[in-house]
C-alpha positions in Angstrom: -85.6 -23.4 -4.7 -84.9 -22.4 -8.1 -81.1 -22.9 -9.1 -81.0 -19.0 -9.5 -82.1 -18.8 -5.7 -79.8 -21.0 -4.6 -76.8 -19.7 -6.6 -77.6 -16.2 -4.6 -77.9 -17.7 -1.5 -74.7 -19.8 -1.7 -72.6 -16.7 -2.6 -74.7 -13.9 -0.3 -72.6 -16.5 2.5 -69.5 -15.3 1.3 -68.6 -12.2 3.1 -66.3 -10.3 1.3 -62.5 -10.7 2.2 -62.0 -7.3 3.7 -64.0 -4.3 3.6 -62.4 -1.7 1.1 -64.3 1.4 0.8 -65.7 3.6 -1.8 -63.4 6.4 -3.3 -62.7 8.9 -0.1 -59.9 11.5 -0.9 -58.6 11.6 2.2 -58.4 8.1 2.6 -56.6 7.2 -0.9 -53.2 6.0 -0.1 -50.4 8.1 -0.8 -47.0 9.9 0.0 -48.3 13.4 -0.5 -50.1 14.9 1.8 -53.6 16.4 1.4 -54.0 19.5 2.6 -53.8 21.3 -0.7 -54.5 20.2 -3.9 -53.9 21.9 -7.4 -56.4 23.0 -9.3 -54.8 24.4 -12.5 -51.1 24.5 -13.9 -50.1 26.7 -16.6 -46.8 25.3 -17.7 -44.3 27.0 -20.2 -41.0 24.2 -21.4 -38.6 24.9 -23.8 -36.5 22.1 -25.0 -33.5 22.3 -26.6 -32.6 19.4 -28.3 -29.3 20.0 -29.6 -28.5 20.5 -25.8 -29.8 17.4 -24.3 -31.5 20.3 -21.6 -35.1 22.3 -21.1 -35.9 25.2 -19.2 -39.2 25.7 -18.1 -41.9 27.4 -15.8 -45.5 27.0 -14.1 -48.2 28.6 -12.2 -50.1 26.2 -10.1 -53.5 27.3 -8.5 -53.7 26.0 -5.0 -56.7 25.4 -2.9 -55.4 25.2 0.8 -58.3 22.6 2.0 -56.9 22.6 5.8 -54.6 25.6 7.0 -50.7 23.9 6.7 -46.6 25.4 7.4 -45.6 23.6 4.4 -46.3 22.5 0.9 -44.9 19.2 -0.6 -45.1 18.0 -4.3 -42.9 15.6 -6.4 -39.9 16.2 -8.7 -37.1 14.2 -9.3 -34.5 14.9 -11.8 -35.4 19.2 -11.8 -33.4 21.9 -10.5 -36.0 24.2 -8.9 -33.7 28.0 -9.6 -36.8 30.4 -8.0 -40.2 29.5 -6.1 -42.8 32.3 -4.9 -45.8 31.9 -3.1 -48.5 34.3 -3.9 -51.2 34.5 -1.2 -52.0 37.8 0.3 -48.1 39.1 -1.1 -45.4 37.6 -2.5 -43.5 34.9 -0.7 -40.1 34.0 -1.7 -39.8 30.1 -0.9 -36.8 28.0 -0.6 -37.0 23.9 -1.8 -36.2 21.0 0.0 -35.4 18.2 -1.6 -35.8 14.6 -0.7 -34.0 12.4 -3.9 -35.4 9.3 -2.2 -38.9 10.1 -1.8 -39.1 12.2 -5.0 -40.3 15.2 -3.7 -39.9 19.0 -3.0 -41.0 20.7 0.2 -41.6 24.5 1.0 -41.7 25.2 4.7 -43.4 28.4 5.2 -42.4 31.1 8.3 -46.2 31.6 9.2 -49.4 29.4 8.7 -51.0 29.1 5.4 -54.9 29.4 5.7 -57.1 27.8 4.0 -58.1 29.1 0.8 -56.8 30.0 -2.7 -53.6 30.6 -3.7 -51.0 30.2 -6.3 -47.6 29.0 -6.7 -44.7 29.8 -9.3 -41.8 27.9 -10.0 -39.1 27.6 -12.5 -36.7 25.0 -13.2 -34.9 22.9 -15.4 -33.8 19.6 -16.6 -31.9 17.4 -18.9 -32.8 15.7 -21.6 -32.2 12.1 -22.8 -33.3 8.9 -24.2 -34.4 6.8 -21.6 -38.5 6.5 -21.7 -38.8 8.7 -18.8 -40.6 12.3 -18.6 -39.9 14.2 -21.6 -37.2 12.0 -23.5 -35.5 12.4 -26.9 -36.2 9.4 -29.1 -34.4 8.4 -32.1 -35.6 7.8 -35.8 -34.3 6.7 -39.3 -36.0 8.6 -42.3 -34.4 8.4 -45.4 -31.2 6.8 -44.4 -30.7 9.6 -41.6 -31.0 9.3 -38.2 -33.3 12.3 -36.9 -34.7 13.3 -33.3 -38.1 14.2 -31.9 -39.4 14.8 -28.0 -41.9 12.3 -26.7 -43.2 11.7 -23.1 -43.8 8.9 -21.0 -45.2 9.8 -17.7 -47.4 6.9 -16.5 -46.5 5.8 -13.5 -44.8 8.0 -11.8 -42.5 10.1 -14.6 -44.6 13.5 -14.8 -42.5 15.0 -12.0 -39.2 14.7 -14.4 -40.9 17.3 -16.4 -41.9 19.7 -14.3 -43.0 19.8 -10.5 -46.3 18.2 -9.7 -48.9 16.8 -7.6 -47.7 13.1 -9.3 -50.0 10.7 -7.8 -53.1 9.6 -10.0 -55.9 11.4 -7.4 -54.6 14.6 -7.6 -56.9 15.7 -10.7 -56.1 19.4 -12.3 -56.5 21.6 -15.2 -53.5 21.5 -17.3 -52.6 24.6 -19.8 -49.5 23.7 -21.7 -46.6 26.1 -23.7 -43.9 25.4 -25.5 -41.3 26.9 -27.1 -39.8 25.5 -30.3 -38.2 26.0 -34.1 -40.9 27.1 -36.2 -40.0 24.2 -38.3 -41.0 21.7 -35.7 -44.6 20.1 -35.0 -45.9 20.2 -30.9 -48.7 18.0 -30.4 -50.3 17.7 -26.8 -53.5 16.3 -25.0 -55.5 19.3 -26.6 -55.9 21.4 -29.5 -53.8 24.1 -29.9 -55.2 27.6 -28.9 -52.5 29.7 -30.5 -49.2 29.5 -32.1 -46.7 33.1 -32.2 -43.9 33.8 -33.9 -40.8 34.6 -32.0 -37.2 35.5 -32.6 -34.2 33.8 -34.1 -37.1 31.2 -35.9 -38.6 30.1 -32.9 -42.2 30.0 -32.0 -44.7 29.6 -29.0 -47.6 27.0 -29.3 -50.2 27.3 -26.5 -52.6 24.4 -26.3 -56.5 25.0 -24.7 -56.5 23.6 -21.1 -57.5 19.6 -20.7 -60.5 18.7 -18.3 -59.4 17.8 -15.0 -57.0 14.4 -15.0 -54.2 13.1 -13.3 -50.6 14.5 -13.8 -49.5 11.3 -15.4 -51.8 11.5 -18.3 -50.2 14.7 -20.1 -48.8 14.7 -23.0 -46.1 16.4 -25.3 -44.7 15.6 -28.4 -42.5 18.1 -30.9 -40.8 16.5 -34.1 -41.1 16.7 -38.0 -44.2 14.9 -38.4 -47.0 14.0 -41.2 -50.4 13.2 -40.7 -53.6 12.0 -41.8 -56.7 13.7 -41.0 -60.3 12.5 -40.4 -63.5 13.3 -38.3 -66.3 10.7 -36.8 -69.5 11.9 -34.6 -67.7 15.6 -34.6 -64.5 14.5 -33.0 -61.4 15.2 -35.1 -59.0 12.7 -35.3 -55.3 12.6 -37.0 -52.4 9.9 -37.0 -49.2 11.6 -37.3 -46.0 9.7 -38.5 -42.3 10.2 -38.7 -41.4 11.5 -42.1 -42.3 8.7 -45.0 -44.5 6.8 -42.8 -47.8 8.8 -43.3 -49.5 6.4 -45.7 -48.4 3.1 -43.0 -51.1 5.1 -40.3 -54.0 4.8 -42.4 -55.3 1.5 -41.2 -55.4 2.8 -37.7 -57.2 5.5 -38.3 -59.8 3.5 -40.1 -59.7 1.2 -37.6 -60.7 4.5 -35.0 -63.0 5.5 -37.0 -65.2 2.5 -36.2 -63.9 2.0 -32.1 -64.9 5.4 -30.9 -68.8 5.1 -31.9 -68.6 1.6 -30.7 -67.4 2.9 -27.7 -69.6 5.9 -27.4 -72.5 3.7 -27.7 -71.6 0.9 -25.5 -70.6 3.3 -22.5 -73.5 5.5 -22.7 -71.1 8.7 -22.3 -69.4 10.1 -25.4 -65.9 10.7 -25.7 -65.6 14.7 -24.3 -62.7 15.8 -25.6 -62.3 18.0 -29.1 -60.1 15.7 -30.7 -57.8 12.3 -30.6 -54.4 12.3 -31.8 -52.3 9.2 -32.1 -49.0 9.7 -32.6 -46.1 6.7 -33.6 -42.2 6.9 -33.3 -39.7 4.2 -33.5 -39.1 4.0 -29.6 -41.7 5.1 -26.6 -41.9 3.3 -24.0 -44.6 0.8 -24.0 -46.4 -0.2 -27.0 -49.0 2.5 -26.3 -49.6 5.2 -23.4 -53.1 6.4 -23.1 -53.1 10.3 -23.0 -56.0 12.0 -23.1 -56.2 13.0 -26.6 -53.3 12.3 -27.6 -52.3 8.6 -27.5 -48.4 7.7 -28.1 -47.3 4.3 -29.8 -44.6 2.3 -30.5 -44.4 2.4 -34.4 -45.3 -1.5 -34.5 -48.4 -0.9 -32.7 -49.8 1.3 -34.9 -48.5 1.8 -38.6 -49.4 -0.9 -40.6 -48.0 -0.8 -44.6 -49.8 -3.1 -46.7 -46.9 -4.1 -48.6 -44.8 -5.7 -45.8 -46.7 -6.0 -42.4 -47.8 -9.5 -41.6 -51.6 -10.4 -40.3 -50.5 -10.5 -36.7 -49.2 -6.5 -37.6 -52.5 -6.2 -38.6 -54.0 -7.6 -35.8 -51.7 -6.1 -33.1 -52.8 -2.3 -34.6 -56.3 -3.2 -33.8 -55.9 -4.4 -30.6 -53.2 -1.9 -29.1 -55.9 0.9 -30.6 -58.7 -0.6 -29.1 -56.9 -1.0 -26.2 -55.9 2.4 -26.0 -59.0 4.5 -26.7 -60.9 2.2 -24.3 -58.5 3.9 -22.1 -60.3 7.3 -22.7 -63.3 6.1 -20.0 -61.3 3.4 -18.1 -58.1 5.4 -16.9 -58.5 9.3 -18.1 -62.6 9.9 -17.8 -62.8 7.7 -14.7 -59.5 7.0 -13.1 -58.7 4.6 -10.3 -57.7 6.8 -7.0 -54.2 4.6 -6.2 -51.8 2.3 -8.0 -53.3 -0.6 -6.0 -56.5 -0.3 -8.0 -54.8 -0.5 -11.3 -56.4 -3.4 -13.0 -59.8 -0.9 -13.0 -57.5 0.6 -15.6 -55.7 -2.1 -17.3 -57.9 -5.1 -16.9 -61.1 -3.2 -18.3 -58.9 -1.8 -21.6 -57.7 -5.1 -22.3 -60.9 -6.7 -21.6 -62.6 -3.9 -23.4 -60.4 -4.0 -26.5 -60.6 -7.7 -26.9 -64.7 -7.0 -27.3 -64.4 -4.0 -29.9 -61.6 -6.2 -31.8 -63.8 -9.3 -31.8 -66.8 -7.1 -32.7 -65.3 -5.6 -35.9 -63.3 -9.1 -36.9 -64.9 -11.7 -35.9 -63.1 -14.1 -38.5 -60.0 -13.6 -36.3 -62.0 -15.5 -33.4 -60.7 -13.3 -30.4 -62.9 -15.1 -28.2 -61.3 -18.6 -28.2 -58.0 -16.8 -28.8 -58.3 -14.9 -25.7 -57.5 -18.0 -23.7 -53.8 -17.0 -24.5 -54.0 -14.1 -22.3 -55.6 -16.1 -19.8 -53.3 -18.8 -20.1 -50.2 -16.3 -19.7 -51.9 -14.8 -16.3 -52.2 -18.3 -15.0 -48.9 -19.4 -15.3 -47.9 -16.6 -12.7 -50.5 -17.0 -10.8 -50.1 -20.3 -10.0 -46.8 -19.6 -8.5 -45.1 -18.2 -5.5 -44.3 -14.8 -7.0 -47.8 -14.1 -7.5 -49.9 -11.2 -6.4 -53.6 -10.4 -5.8 -55.2 -8.2 -8.6 -55.6 -5.7 -6.0 -51.7 -5.4 -4.6 -50.5 -2.5 -1.8 -48.4 -0.1 -3.9 -46.2 1.3 -2.2 -43.4 3.1 -3.8 -42.7 3.7 -7.2 -41.2 1.0 -8.0 -44.1 -1.1 -6.8 -46.1 1.1 -9.1 -44.1 0.2 -12.1 -44.2 -3.2 -11.4 -48.0 -3.4 -11.3 -47.9 -3.3 -14.5 -48.1 -7.3 -15.1 -49.6 -10.1 -16.7 -52.0 -9.8 -13.3 -53.2 -6.7 -13.8 -54.1 -7.0 -17.3 -54.6 -10.9 -18.6 -55.8 -12.0 -15.0 -58.1 -8.6 -15.0 -59.5 -9.3 -18.5 -60.5 -13.0 -17.9 -61.6 -12.5 -14.0 -64.4 -9.5 -16.1 -65.0 -12.2 -19.0 -66.1 -14.7 -16.3 -67.6 -11.9 -14.4 -70.0 -10.6 -17.8 -70.7 -14.5 -18.4 -72.0 -14.5 -14.5 -74.1 -11.3 -14.6 -75.0 -11.5 -18.7 -73.5 -9.2 -21.1 -76.6 -6.7 -21.3 -76.2 -6.1 -17.2 -73.1 -6.1 -16.9 -72.9 -2.9 -19.4 -76.1 -1.8 -18.0 -73.5 -1.6 -14.2 -70.6 -0.8 -16.4 -72.8 2.6 -17.7 -73.8 3.5 -14.6 -70.4 3.4 -12.8 -69.0 6.1 -15.6 -72.1 8.3 -16.0 -71.6 7.9 -11.6 -67.6 8.9 -11.9 -66.4 10.6 -14.5 -63.8 13.2 -14.3 -63.3 11.6 -10.5 -61.4 8.5 -9.5 -62.6 5.1 -7.8 -62.0 1.9 -6.2 -62.9 -1.6 -7.1 -65.9 -0.7 -4.5 -67.4 1.8 -6.6 -67.4 -1.2 -9.5 -69.1 -3.6 -7.4 -71.9 -1.2 -6.1 -72.6 -0.3 -10.0 -72.5 -3.9 -10.8 -75.0 -5.0 -8.0 -77.3 -2.3 -8.3 -77.9 -3.6 -11.8 -77.8 -6.7 -11.5 -79.4 -7.7 -8.2 -76.6 -10.2 -7.1 -74.0 -10.3 -4.3 -71.2 -9.1 -7.0 -68.8 -7.8 -3.9 -69.2 -11.2 -2.1 -68.3 -13.0 -5.6 -65.8 -10.7 -6.5 -63.3 -10.6 -3.4 -61.7 -13.6 -3.9 -60.8 -13.0 -7.4 -59.4 -9.7 -6.8 -58.2 -9.5 -3.2 -56.3 -12.9 -2.8 -53.5 -14.8 -5.1 -53.7 -17.5 -7.3 -56.9 -19.4 -8.5 -58.4 -23.0 -7.9 -58.3 -26.2 -9.2 -61.4 -27.7 -9.9 -61.7 -31.7 -8.7 -64.3 -33.8 -10.6 -65.8 -37.3 -9.4 -68.7 -39.3 -10.3 -71.5 -39.0 -7.8 -74.2 -41.6 -9.3 -76.2 -39.9 -12.0 -74.5 -36.5 -11.8 -70.3 -34.7 -11.1 -69.0 -34.0 -7.7 -67.4 -31.1 -7.9 -64.4 -29.7 -5.2 -62.0 -26.7 -5.1 -58.8 -26.4 -3.7 -56.1 -23.8 -4.5 -54.0 -24.7 -8.1 -50.0 -24.5 -7.4 -47.2 -25.0 -9.5 -44.0 -25.4 -7.7 -44.8 -24.0 -4.3 -44.0 -25.3 -1.1 -46.8 -25.2 1.5 -49.1 -22.6 -0.5 -51.7 -21.0 2.0 -55.2 -22.8 1.4 -58.2 -19.9 0.0 -61.6 -20.8 -1.3 -63.1 -18.9 -4.3 -67.2 -18.8 -5.4 -66.6 -20.1 -8.8 -69.2 -19.9 -11.9 -68.7 -23.5 -13.3 -70.4 -24.2 -16.8 -71.1 -27.9 -17.0 -71.9 -29.4 -20.3 -72.7 -32.9 -21.5 -74.5 -34.5 -24.5 -78.0 -32.2 -25.0 -77.1 -30.3 -21.8 -75.6 -27.8 -20.0 -75.8 -25.8 -16.4 -74.3 -23.6 -14.6 -73.5 -23.5 -10.5 -71.4 -21.3 -8.2 -69.2 -23.5 -6.1 -68.2 -22.4 -3.1 -66.0 -23.9 -0.1 -68.3 -26.8 0.1 -68.6 -29.7 -2.3 -71.5 -29.5 -4.8 -73.0 -32.2 -7.4 -74.7 -31.0 -10.5 -76.8 -33.9 -12.1 -75.8 -34.2 -16.2 -76.3 -36.5 -18.5 -73.9 -39.2 -20.8 -70.4 -38.8 -20.8 -68.1 -36.9 -22.7 -69.1 -34.6 -19.6 -67.2 -30.8 -20.2 -66.6 -28.8 -16.5 -66.1 -25.3 -17.3 -67.4 -25.1 -20.6 -66.3 -23.5 -23.2 -63.1 -22.2 -21.0 -64.9 -19.2 -19.6 -63.6 -19.8 -16.3 -60.5 -18.9 -14.5 -59.6 -22.4 -12.8 -58.2 -25.2 -13.6 -60.4 -28.9 -14.0 -59.1 -32.1 -12.9 -60.9 -35.5 -14.3 -60.3 -39.0 -13.1 -59.0 -41.2 -15.2 -62.1 -42.6 -17.1 -63.7 -39.5 -17.6 -60.3 -37.9 -18.8 -59.9 -41.0 -21.0 -63.8 -40.4 -22.4 -62.8 -36.5 -23.3 -59.5 -37.9 -25.0 -61.5 -40.4 -27.0 -64.2 -37.7 -28.3 -61.9 -34.7 -28.5 -62.2 -33.9 -32.2 -66.1 -33.7 -31.4 -65.6 -31.5 -28.8 -66.1 -27.5 -29.5 -63.1 -25.5 -30.5 -63.2 -24.0 -26.9 -63.6 -27.2 -24.9 -60.8 -29.1 -26.8 -58.7 -26.1 -26.2 -59.2 -25.8 -22.7 -58.7 -29.8 -22.2 -55.3 -29.0 -24.2 -54.7 -25.7 -21.4 -55.6 -27.7 -18.3 -54.0 -31.1 -19.1 -50.7 -29.5 -19.5 -51.0 -27.5 -16.3 -51.8 -30.8 -14.6 -48.1 -31.6 -16.1 -46.4 -28.9 -14.8 -47.9 -29.4 -11.2 -46.5 -32.7 -11.1 -50.2 -33.9 -11.0 -50.5 -36.3 -14.4 -47.3 -37.5 -16.8 -46.3 -35.7 -19.7 -47.4 -39.0 -21.6 -51.6 -38.0 -21.1 -50.7 -34.4 -22.4 -49.1 -36.2 -25.6 -51.7 -38.9 -26.0 -54.2 -35.6 -26.4 -52.0 -33.8 -28.4 -51.8 -37.0 -30.8 -55.3 -37.6 -30.8 -55.7 -33.7 -32.0 -53.4 -34.3 -34.4 -54.1 -32.5 -38.0 -56.9 -30.4 -35.8 -57.3 -27.0 -38.1 -58.5 -25.1 -35.2 -55.8 -22.3 -35.0 -56.1 -22.1 -31.3 -55.5 -25.6 -30.8 -52.9 -26.3 -33.7 -51.5 -23.1 -31.8 -51.1 -24.4 -28.5 -49.7 -27.8 -29.6 -46.8 -26.1 -31.4 -46.1 -23.9 -28.5 -46.0 -27.1 -25.8 -43.9 -29.0 -28.7 -41.6 -25.7 -28.8 -41.4 -25.8 -25.3 -40.5 -29.6 -24.9 -37.7 -29.3 -27.9 -36.7 -26.3 -25.7 -35.8 -29.2 -22.3 -34.9 -31.4 -24.8 -31.5 -29.4 -26.0 -28.4 -31.3 -25.6 -30.4 -34.0 -24.2 -29.8 -37.5 -25.3 -33.1 -37.9 -26.4 -33.9 -34.7 -28.5 -33.2 -36.6 -31.7 -36.1 -39.1 -31.0 -37.9 -36.2 -30.2 -37.6 -33.7 -33.2 -38.0 -36.7 -35.4 -41.7 -37.6 -33.4 -42.4 -33.6 -33.6 -41.4 -33.6 -37.5 -43.6 -36.3 -38.7 -45.9 -35.2 -36.2 -46.1 -31.8 -37.9 -45.7 -33.3 -41.3 -49.4 -33.2 -42.1 -50.0 -29.8 -40.7 -47.1 -28.5 -43.0 -48.7 -30.1 -46.1 -52.2 -28.7 -45.2 -51.1 -25.1 -44.9 -48.1 -25.0 -47.2 -45.8 -22.1 -47.9 -48.2 -20.1 -50.0 -51.6 -18.4 -48.8 -54.4 -19.4 -50.5 -57.2 -17.1 -52.1 -60.1 -18.6 -50.0 -57.9 -19.6 -46.9 -59.1 -18.2 -43.6 -57.6 -15.3 -42.2 -55.7 -17.2 -39.4 -53.8 -19.7 -41.7 -51.3 -16.5 -42.0 -50.2 -16.7 -38.3 -50.1 -20.4 -38.0 -48.5 -20.8 -41.0 -45.5 -18.6 -39.5 -45.8 -20.4 -36.2 -45.8 -23.9 -37.9 -42.4 -22.7 -40.0 -40.6 -21.1 -37.2 -41.0 -24.0 -34.9 -40.3 -26.5 -37.6 -36.9 -24.3 -38.7 -35.9 -24.8 -35.1 -36.2 -28.4 -34.7 -34.2 -28.4 -38.1 -36.8 -29.7 -40.8 -34.3 -30.2 -43.4 -36.8 -29.2 -46.2 -38.6 -26.3 -44.5 -34.7 -25.2 -43.9 -33.8 -25.5 -47.8 -37.0 -23.7 -48.6 -36.3 -20.7 -46.6 -33.0 -19.9 -47.6 -34.4 -20.5 -51.4 -37.2 -17.7 -50.8 -34.5 -15.5 -49.1 -32.4 -16.1 -51.9 -34.9 -14.8 -53.9 -36.1 -11.8 -52.0 -32.6 -10.6 -52.1 -32.9 -10.1 -55.7 -36.7 -9.3 -55.8 -38.1 -8.3 -52.7 -42.0 -8.7 -54.0 -41.2 -12.2 -54.5 -41.9 -13.0 -50.3 -45.0 -12.5 -49.4 -45.3 -10.2 -45.8 -46.9 -12.8 -43.6 -43.8 -15.2 -44.8 -41.1 -12.9 -44.1 -40.4 -12.9 -40.5 -40.6 -16.4 -40.5 -38.1 -16.9 -43.3 -35.7 -14.6 -41.6 -35.8 -16.1 -38.5 -35.2 -19.7 -39.8 -32.6 -18.3 -42.0 -31.0 -16.2 -39.3 -30.9 -19.0 -36.8 -29.0 -21.3 -39.1 -27.2 -18.5 -40.7 -23.3 -18.6 -41.6 -21.3 -15.7 -41.9 -22.4 -14.7 -45.3 -26.1 -14.7 -44.7 -25.8 -12.8 -41.6 -24.4 -9.9 -43.0 -27.0 -10.4 -45.7 -29.5 -9.7 -42.6 -27.5 -7.2 -41.4 -27.7 -5.2 -44.3 -31.2 -5.5 -44.7 -31.3 -4.1 -40.8 -29.7 -1.5 -41.4 -31.3 0.0 -44.2 -35.0 -0.3 -43.5 -36.8 2.0 -42.0 -40.0 0.2 -41.1 -39.7 -0.4 -37.5 -41.6 -3.8 -38.1 -39.1 -5.0 -40.5 -35.8 -3.8 -38.4 -37.1 -5.6 -35.3 -37.3 -9.0 -37.4 -34.4 -8.6 -39.2 -32.2 -7.9 -36.0 -34.5 -10.6 -33.6 -33.4 -12.9 -36.7 -29.7 -11.9 -35.9 -30.2 -12.4 -32.7 -31.2 -16.4 -33.3 -27.9 -17.2 -34.8 -26.4 -20.5 -33.5 -23.2 -20.0 -34.1 -21.6 -18.2 -31.0 -19.2 -16.2 -33.3 -22.3 -14.7 -35.1 -24.0 -14.2 -31.8 -21.1 -12.5 -30.4 -21.3 -10.0 -33.1 -25.0 -9.4 -32.3 -24.0 -8.4 -28.8 -21.6 -6.3 -29.8 -24.2 -4.3 -31.3 -25.8 -3.6 -27.7 -22.8 -0.9 -27.5 -22.6 0.9 -31.0 -24.4 3.6 -32.2 -26.6 1.6 -34.9 -29.7 1.6 -33.1 -31.6 3.6 -30.7 -30.1 2.8 -26.7 -32.9 1.1 -25.5 -33.0 -0.8 -28.6 -29.6 -1.7 -29.1 -29.3 -3.0 -25.1 -32.3 -5.4 -25.6 -30.5 -7.4 -28.1 -28.5 -8.9 -25.1 -31.9 -10.4 -24.1 -33.1 -11.0 -27.2 -29.8 -13.3 -27.7 -30.2 -15.2 -24.7 -33.9 -16.1 -25.1 -34.7 -16.3 -29.2 -30.8 -17.5 -29.5 -31.0 -19.8 -26.7 -27.5 -18.6 -25.4 -27.9 -17.0 -22.1 -24.3 -17.7 -20.9 -22.9 -16.0 -23.9 -25.2 -13.4 -23.2 -24.8 -13.0 -19.3 -20.9 -13.2 -19.9 -21.5 -10.1 -21.9 -23.4 -8.6 -19.5 -21.5 -8.7 -16.6 -18.5 -7.1 -18.8 -20.6 -4.4 -20.0 -23.3 -3.5 -17.0 -22.9 0.1 -16.4 -23.3 0.9 -20.0 -26.2 -1.4 -20.5 -28.2 -0.3 -17.8 -27.9 3.4 -18.5 -29.9 2.8 -21.6 -33.0 1.8 -19.6 -35.8 3.5 -17.6 -35.0 2.7 -14.0 -38.2 0.3 -14.1 -36.2 -1.2 -17.5 -33.4 -1.9 -15.5 -34.5 -3.7 -12.3 -35.7 -6.2 -15.0 -32.7 -6.4 -17.6 -30.5 -8.8 -15.9 -33.3 -11.2 -14.6 -34.7 -11.2 -18.1 -31.3 -12.7 -19.6 -31.5 -15.5 -17.0 -34.9 -16.4 -18.0 -33.3 -18.4 -20.2 -31.2 -20.7 -18.5 -32.3 -24.3 -17.6 -29.8 -25.0 -14.8 -31.0 -24.7 -11.1 -27.8 -23.3 -10.1 -28.2 -20.0 -12.0 -31.5 -19.2 -9.7 -28.5 -18.8 -7.0 -26.1 -17.0 -8.7 -29.0 -14.3 -9.9 -29.6 -14.2 -6.5 -26.1 -13.5 -5.4 -25.5 -11.0 -7.9 -28.7 -9.2 -7.4 -27.7 -8.9 -3.9 -24.5 -7.0 -4.3 -25.1 -5.4 -7.7 -28.7 -4.8 -7.8 -31.0 -2.5 -6.0 -34.2 -3.2 -3.9 -36.3 -2.3 -6.2 -35.0 -5.2 -9.0 -36.3 -7.7 -5.9 -39.6 -8.6 -7.4 -38.0 -9.1 -10.6 -35.5 -11.1 -9.4 -37.5 -13.8 -7.3 -39.9 -14.0 -10.6 -36.9 -15.3 -12.9 -35.2 -17.2 -10.4 -38.4 -18.8 -9.2 -39.0 -19.5 -12.9 -35.6 -21.2 -13.5 -35.9 -23.6 -10.7 -39.1 -24.8 -11.6 -38.1 -25.2 -15.5 -35.3 -26.9 -14.5 -37.4 -29.5 -12.0 -39.9 -29.3 -15.1 -36.9 -30.5 -17.1 -35.8 -33.4 -14.7 -39.5 -34.8 -14.7 -40.4 -34.6 -18.0 -37.5 -35.6 -20.3 -37.5 -38.9 -19.2 -41.5 -39.3 -20.0 -40.8 -37.7 -23.3 -38.1 -40.3 -23.9 -40.1 -43.4 -23.2 -43.1 -42.2 -25.3 -41.7 -41.3 -28.4 -40.1 -44.8 -27.8 -43.6 -45.9 -28.4 -44.7 -43.7 -31.2 
């Protein structure tokens, strides 16, 4: 039997975990009845920024699919002042509001027959600075504070701007108009159809109708903007910025001119809108929001200033732009039917954004570096608080909670593994068929599996079900079996009691000297014939699983580590560390491996080791062996510091810059005397002549100076933070202030959380940064308890749910987990429960990890 035929039959034997069906409108989950659906909204909005309010009206063309006596749609925070139904006459309606369900209901005296009708509404609402619905965003320009309007509708906040069927399955056309002062520019999903003057220096701007789309994709921005224009493949491009930042958008514009044609070709389905606007503000909701034709970004995710921006910012801008433009297909053109399949949007956009970024920037090595995203997901996915990629969503809060590492990073990692199993060309053929078949419609995961099965002839649904419909991931255990390797699987967990046993269909690549094979490991053990050691299981670290070797094979890999491929060295480090966390290996095994890779010039290898040393230094804080460990770490990192130095060489690799930054930050944290002195010297020179501090060194120098700051240095950082218009520089400078070790200075930073110096959302987040970056959670928590209501009032509802848990995550004492749970029970809403559970689990895990590994670290350092 051929190996390919064997793989096929092995996978075929595994039936899907559950029979998720292809998309069906009536079977799609949701709160709203499906008897009536919107076909087109004609919406008029008149905002008043000075009064922090808006008024609106809308006319909604409806299709009554089944006769009904009630209309139910979403609205929250709105006052509906007039409602009229046009169906064979004009019928005045009265709204019944359910604040808990975020709905309004219109009960009818007589049955509304199937057919077409129109619902007209008038309403009003408040404008605020919480990043939900239509809101006010603050920014600085020329030393002045200015305000603009922006929207953030995903996942369930369109209902805050206008009453609507605010569930993704209800696709409709949107015709939007807005009344504004003539001095302001308005931007939305589609081009402006007409603009007409009104009295009192006002105007009405009317936009062309959108294609049928989900309500969470509608956008409205208004303010004083500067813009860059261009065109690619018939699509008009604009990057819009607030005053003084126009040229900082040029890099993103050039990136867009590469990315859009790449996606047009890859998907075999061209971008369908006539224009693509990308607009940046200092304060938004997420880093980027993929509104169709009008993507909204945080400044730090779209703007790049060559004079002050780091290489990391260059990477971030390209990657975020690639992610958000990918959404114009995954999410906008084809939309998941319900939030339980959010990964069809976010996992795919993450995967596609990485593919595009890597294609155009091969020197950034996004292939091996995507392992960091996979590790982020696996860290969460190994815990009791994890969930499947496809998870049940019943409430608005659960829809918000779905935007996490499992949806994004695990989704991306699984797609990379699936692409490797099917082959890149076959995978693309399946995606093209999926796009063409479901354009302007909704899907479930079953629709995707059907397209990929048709393209590949492989049992994709049977293989994929375990990865998307159940939580967690496997550990593959390796044992010698004659001339081969015997592979078995079990569920890999960290800090769990009695986890449910699970199995997966696992594509396992095995590499040895001179050969490589692929097998699909199921519930039963499999033996792979292979050549001489060293033998690497999960070759190239493409699989979403851990590997455990017997000690002789592990020792052989450690001894040969420097000769392994970059991806295999990284995979061995990540698996070894995870096995330490799971209490399956002693910490000495990881430290031995790190020692064997000392001086490794690979960015991903060195960065992984730096991250683990930083965590171990955090665990050692206040312990008797802290200084001995830090002394070892300083000596261990000395060759790398000598190799990288402080100043970039003209011929160095692009990734040397972010590696240098990470190295210097860590050496500053563990108080490397020479690094501290040099950072202070360079900061002093920067104060005299800013051009003397190269862009890539600014953030690490600020952080080092801030952590060790006295009052004078703190005041210097604060003055710079206040005067800078650059969001990137402000974030670095305020971050440096948050890192201050001096409790008196930390208290001054906390006080800024209630001041008017920063936009309220950003100001309140200083508290979290003091807890985490300043390693002073007790100070931050005491402050939060005194000012909890004021701090939570600055956050979106979802942000408020995670606010207190985010502070607690910096604690290492298990008693603090109990304190968090008791506090939440008395003071936080039930919607905060998932964030509280994750934070409490993380605190207890870190407390246990500290108890287990610190003695081992101390013993190892005694020998080295």
